[in-house]
N, C-alpha and C positions, 0 to 999 in steps of 0.2 A: 502495499501500498504506499500511494507516495501520496507528499504531501506538496501541494503548488496553489501557484494561478495561470490562470487564460486569459491568455490577451492575442486580442489584436492590436496590432503599433499603424499610425497614419506614413501616412511619406517618410517623414521625419523621424522614424523609428519611434516616434509617443503612443504609450498606450493610449489605446481610444475606446474609451469607457458604453460608447451608445452604435459603436460598430460591432463590439463584440455582443451586444445582444439586437441587433440588426438579422441577423440571421443569416444573411448573402456576403456576410463576412468570415461563414464555417474553416474556406478550404485556410483559411490566413491565419487562422488564429490557431497557438502555441502553449504550451502548460511549461509555464514557469516555474521546476519542479525546486525543492529546495529542503527538504524532509524527507528521510525513509523511516517508515513507520510500522513498515513489515515486508517481512521475506521468506517467502517459500514458509507459509506458517507459523515465522516464528515471528511474537514480539521482539520490538528492537527496542524497543518506549523508555526500556531499563538503563541503557546506554546513554553514554553522554551528544549531546546533540552532535559534536564533535567527529563522538566515532560513525554515529547514521549516518553525518552527510559523507564524511570517506569512504565509507562501502555506495551510499549512493553513487556518487564519481567514478569508481568500479561498475556499479551495476552501467551507468550508460556509457562510458570510455568503450572505445573502442567500435563499439558497432552505434547504425543506421540507423535512429528511432523519430522515424520525420514526426513534426510533431512535439518532439518534449525537447528540451534543454535543461539541465544543469545550473542554478540562479545563482552563479558564483559573485560573492559584496564584492567591490570593484575599490 
């Protein structure tokens, strides 16, 4: 189970809440993942946030997940 936020961005890359809810931009929606709460039926919530983020990064790294990206702090 991944926790994240669905976002549709405008031409400048800024999140546009109205586009997200219009349904005409569904193919442009991205899930920006920021936490991994469960993996393979194992509850990860007792791990630290850093440990869960590390597992999430490994899960998403190296494979092509269209529509999902790791939300890394800038």
